[in-house]
C-alpha positions, 0 to 999 in steps of 0.5 A: 532212663527217666529222660526216656520215660519223660520223652515217651510221656510227652510224645503220648500227650502230644499225640493225644492232643493232636488226635483230639484237635484234628479228629474228623468226628464233629463232636471233637472238632476243635479247630476251625480253619481260621486258627488251625495253624495256631493250634498246631504250633501251640501243640508242638511247642507248648504242650509240655507247659500246659498238660495236667499232672506236670509242674507249672514252669516257665515256657521255652522261647519257642513256645513264646514265639508261637504264642506271640503269633497265635490268635488266642481268642480263636484258640479259646473258642475252640477248646472242648471238654476233651481238650480240657481233660488233658490240658490245665487251663490255668497253665494255658493262661499263665503261659500266655501271660508269661509270653506277653499275650495275656488273655483278657479277664472274663474271656471264656476259654473252653469252660474256663473263665479267665480271672483277673491277674493277681495284684502286684505286691 
């Protein structure tokens, strides 16, 4: 029963993100033609790792594969306030770093500025 509930929530979040990303309303338009494919793949494979209200966890290999191919600076340029209501930008940066595609410190991703990584102890 719990698995069915979690699957429904994940599907709802996926549909909400997709609706925001690909809305015909210019106020919500997030994706330029240059990184639309990246956004579609990221939503499909990585949404569960970056959504708000979910525990922080290491992403799947499929998510990592999409991140490896994504133009992260392009993706960051197209994040809107509506997207930030659904996804946790700190998790986005964590997932990108985990997958070997760290976003440079100081980069603006939506309204979030990427901090320097914590020092290694």
